[in-house]
Structures are given as C-alpha cells and as structure tokens.
C-alpha positions in Angstrom: 165.7 86.0 132.7 167.7 89.3 133.9 171.3 89.6 133.7 173.2 89.6 136.9 176.8 90.1 136.6 178.6 92.2 134.5 179.8 89.7 131.9 176.2 88.3 131.7 175.2 91.9 131.0 177.8 92.7 127.8 176.3 89.2 126.6 173.2 90.2 126.4 174.4 93.6 125.0 176.2 91.6 122.5 172.9 89.4 121.4 171.3 92.4 121.1 173.6 93.8 119.0 173.6 91.0 116.6 169.9 90.2 117.1 168.9 94.1 115.3 166.7 93.2 112.0 169.6 94.7 109.7 173.1 95.2 112.1 175.3 97.6 111.5 179.0 97.3 110.9 179.2 98.8 113.9 176.6 97.1 116.0 178.5 93.5 114.6 181.8 95.1 116.2 180.6 96.0 119.0 179.0 92.7 119.7 182.5 91.3 118.9 184.0 93.6 121.7 181.4 92.9 124.1 181.3 89.1 123.8 185.3 89.2 124.5 184.8 91.8 127.3 182.4 89.6 128.7 184.7 86.8 128.9 187.6 89.3 130.2 185.7 90.7 133.2 184.0 87.0 133.7 188.3 85.8 134.3 188.8 88.6 136.4 185.5 87.8 138.8 186.8 84.0 139.1 189.9 85.1 139.9 188.9 88.0 142.7 186.8 85.0 144.2 190.5 83.5 145.4 191.0 86.4 147.2 189.5 88.1 150.6 186.6 89.9 149.6 188.7 93.3 150.9 191.2 92.5 148.4 188.5 92.3 145.5 188.4 95.6 144.0 192.4 96.0 144.0 192.8 92.4 142.5 190.4 93.3 139.5 192.7 96.2 138.6 195.8 93.6 138.4 194.7 92.1 134.9 195.5 93.6 131.4 194.5 91.9 127.9 197.9 91.4 126.8 199.3 89.5 129.8 195.9 87.7 129.9 196.3 86.5 126.5 200.2 85.6 126.6 199.2 83.7 129.5 196.1 81.5 127.8 198.6 81.2 125.1 201.1 79.1 127.3 198.1 77.5 128.4 196.4 76.5 125.1 199.5 74.7 123.4 200.7 72.7 126.4 199.7 69.9 128.1 201.6 70.2 131.3 202.7 73.7 132.2 206.1 74.2 133.6 206.1 76.6 136.1 209.3 78.5 134.7 207.3 78.8 131.2 205.2 81.1 133.1 208.6 83.8 133.4 211.0 85.2 130.9 214.7 84.5 130.7 215.9 86.2 133.8 213.2 88.0 135.6 212.9 87.0 139.4 210.4 84.3 140.5 207.0 85.8 141.1 204.3 84.9 143.6 203.2 82.4 141.1 206.5 80.5 141.1 206.2 80.7 144.6 202.9 79.6 144.9 203.8 76.5 142.4 207.3 75.5 144.0 205.3 74.9 147.1 203.2 72.3 145.7 204.6 70.3 142.4 206.7 72.3 139.5 204.9 71.1 136.6 201.0 71.4 136.5 198.6 69.2 134.4 196.1 71.1 131.6 193.2 69.1 130.9 191.8 69.4 127.4 188.6 71.1 128.5 191.1 74.3 129.7 193.1 74.5 126.9 190.1 74.8 124.7 189.3 77.7 127.3 192.4 78.9 127.2 192.5 78.8 123.3 189.0 80.4 122.9 190.4 83.4 125.1 193.0 84.0 122.9 190.2 83.6 119.4 187.7 86.1 121.5 190.3 88.5 121.9 191.7 88.4 118.1 188.8 89.1 117.1 187.7 91.8 119.4 191.3 93.5 118.2 190.0 93.0 114.6 187.2 94.0 115.1 188.1 97.3 117.4 191.2 98.1 115.2 191.3 96.7 111.6 188.1 98.5 109.4 189.8 96.4 106.2 188.4 93.5 107.9 184.5 92.9 107.6 182.8 91.1 110.6 179.7 89.6 109.3 176.5 88.6 111.6 177.5 84.8 111.5 180.7 85.9 112.7 179.9 87.9 115.7 177.2 85.1 116.2 179.8 82.4 116.4 182.1 84.9 118.8 179.0 85.1 120.9 178.1 81.5 121.2 181.6 80.5 121.9 182.3 83.1 124.4 179.1 81.6 126.3 180.2 77.9 126.0 183.8 79.0 127.0 182.1 79.8 130.3 180.3 77.1 130.7 183.6 74.6 130.1 185.2 77.0 132.7 182.8 76.0 135.0 183.4 72.2 134.6 187.4 73.2 135.4 187.6 75.7 137.5 188.5 74.2 140.9 191.6 72.4 139.4 194.7 73.6 140.3 195.3 74.3 136.7 192.3 76.3 136.4 193.4 78.2 139.7 197.0 78.6 138.3 195.8 80.0 135.0 193.4 82.7 136.8 196.8 84.1 139.1 198.7 83.8 136.1 196.7 86.1 134.0 197.3 88.1 136.5 201.0 87.3 137.9 202.5 88.2 134.8 202.7 91.8 134.2 206.4 92.7 135.5 207.5 96.0 136.8 209.1 98.1 134.1 207.4 96.0 131.2 
C-alpha cells in the first residue's frame, strides 16, 4: 500500500534504509532521523486537526523540537498534569492555561499517553545522537527498533487521541514556546 501522509512516507523511507542488504552508517542514522521526523510530523498533523482548516498551515509552523520535548517530558513523568507546570516561574499564563482553567486545573495522564510521550522523548534523543554524535554508532537493530517503536507509538496514540489529556498534550507541544526565549 502506498503511503499517503508525510509521516507514512518518512516511515517507509526509514524502513527502506534499514532493509538495504548492507546499510551504511549514514543509512542507519538517516533511518533513525526519518523515524523521529515521522512522529514529529504526525503529532503536528494531529494538533492541526484541532483547529479550523483555514489556520492549519500557520499552526503547523508553531511547533519546535525542544518545546515538544519539554512537554513530552512533563507528560511522561506525571500521572496528573497541573497546568502551572506547563509554564515557567514568573511567566504569563498562556492560551493553554486559560483553556485549562476554564475546565479544571488538573488533567489525568493515562499510562498509554505517558508511554507515547516517553517514546517521543526517546525518538528525539536517538535522532539527536544519530544526527550529531558521530561517536555514537547506530546499529541496524537499534534503527529497526526505533522504527518499530515509532509505528507502535502512533498506534498507541490512536487509543488516547480523543482524551482531554491528549488534546492538552498537543496544545502544550505548540504552546510552550515563549516570546524572547
């Protein structure tokens, strides 16, 4: 079946790089990077669906790797998210805080969503090693496991995507970037 979305294309590209008879170190590094970017763009696409179609192209440009990682770390290590943990000390409330205060200040994080967030952090860390740490050798097994983990993470996301915590996760991934930082 031909991939239809950009994340699917990236996952197919990663699989093709791993499947080479003798993948080079560059192939394995690119595979790890492509797997991470598939997850990165998958989440951006999921977040864009929360907004009217006319604004989705703008929304897609509001995501940044470091901000998404910070959010994923918060979600992966907590059973409940207290909205104030999503902003630093002395920072003004964001659209996220306003949305959350209208509902409830705490949001329960399901174990599967914690796993999804943890997988994002791990995929990003491996991508950074693959792209920037040439002393870190990437094995075919490591690249294959990273690829499979991203596929599983996307499947796990589908089980939690409609929860309040999952929607908050997506908005927080976009909303943690601060002006002047």
